[in-house]
N, C-alpha and C positions, 0 to 999 in steps of 0.2 A: 040244877041238877048237875052232880060231878059224875064223870063216866071216864073209861079209858077212850083214849083217842084213836081215831081210825085214820086211814090213808084219805078218807074223804074230809077230814079236818084240816089237812095239810094247807089248804089256801088260807083258811081262816087264821091259823097258827103263824103261817108266813107273813100275813099281814099284819098281826100283832108285832110280831119280832121285828120285821123290818122298820117300822117306826123307830125302835130302839137303835136298830143298825145305823140309820141313816141319821138320826137326830139326837142321839145321846152317846155318852161314853160308857153307859152301863155294860154294854157288850163291846168286846174288842174286835168283834167282826166288822169289817169296813165295807163290803159289798152285800147288797140285797141278796136274799136267799129266795130261790124258785120254789115254787109248789112242789116240784118233783124232788128237789134237794131236801126239802122239809120231810115229804112223805118216806124217804129214805132214811132219815135222822129218826123219825118215829118208829119205823120198823126195825132199825138196829137197836134202839132201847129196850124195845118188846122183845127183840130176840135174846137180848141178855137177860130176860126175865125180870126187867124192873119196869115200874109203872110209868106211864105217860098219860097224866090226866087233863081233862078238859072241864071247864066249869060252862055250861050252856044255860041259857034263858031263853025261852020262847024261840029256839032253834038258832041262836045267835050264841057264837063262842065268845066269852067274855074275859077269859084268861086261861092259862095252862100252866102245869108244874110237872116236872119230870125228874128222874134220877139217873145219874149214869155211873158207871164204876168209877171209883176213885183212881185206881192204877190198874195196870194189867197184871201185875204179879200176883200169884194166887194167894199170898198171905194177906193181900188187901181185899180179899172178897166179900168181907163182912162191913166194908166200908163204902158209901156211896155220896156223890156231890148232888146235892139238890139245886134245882132252878125253878123260879117262878116268873111269869110275865103277865101283865094284865093289859088290857086294851087301853089305849090312850083315852084320858079323862075319867078313868074309873079308880084311879089309885085312892086309897083311904076309904074306900066303900066296903070293904070286907071280903072282896073277890080273892086277894091273895091270901087272906088268913084262912079262908075256906079251903082253898087249895092245898096249902101247906098242912093244915090239920090232916086232911085226908091222906096226903103224900106220906106224912111222917108216921101215920098208923099203918099204912099199907107196907112202909119199909120195915117197920117193926115187926109185922106179920111174917114178912118173908126172912127175918132172921138177921136182917142188917143192925149191925152194933153201933156204928157211928155214922152219923149224918153231918155234911160238911157243906158249907156255904161260902162262896167267894164273892167278894162284893167289890166293885170299883168304887174307890173313895174319892171325894165325899159323896155319901149317899144315905142321909139320914132315914129316909123312909124304909130303905132295905135293912138297915142296922136294926131299926125299931122293930120291923117285922120278925128278923130272927131272933132278937132277944126276947120277944113277946112268947116265942115258943121255947125259950130256955137256952138257946145256943150262946156259947161264950166265945170272945175273941181269943185266938190262939195263934194268930200269925199277921204279918204286916210286910208286904214286899213294897219298896219304895221305887217308883218310876220303873215299874215292870212292863207297862204298855205305853204305846205312843199313838194316840188318836187325836184328830182335829188339831194337829199341830201342838199338842201338849203332852207331857210325860203324865202318866196316871199310875196310881198307886192302888193296890189290891190288898184288901184284908181277908183274913179267913176266920170264920166262925164255925164251932163244931158243938154237937149235941150228942151225948151218949144216949141211946134209945133204949 
């Protein structure tokens, strides 16, 4: 079941995300996020009128996806950056695809014109997920982040909705 996240989901979402924070370069965040911080993030996204979704099975959150404003200037109001995270060990089982399908449908219904995905490279699974949904690579920043004592590149993919 895919549904809108609530603050009650913050602990499960933080647990999923913190695996990536502490063990991967997928996110450039370097410190674990508390349940309270995650609840605040969920609330800010929803206050902006954008979706934060969770995929739940038997009461357990298996993954989440959300969109944020691309930039704060008003002319960017029809563009959103998309993010998806899946519980450790569940990659490749369709959780991310189900979440992205729903997220993109909701963004289109909200009048969002362009969806953007930023991907730390290399990350073949994330690239494949975005391209499966019709995203096309539109940019590449070299050595834009530094995590785990290594410079990291970030690529950007976009999809007109």
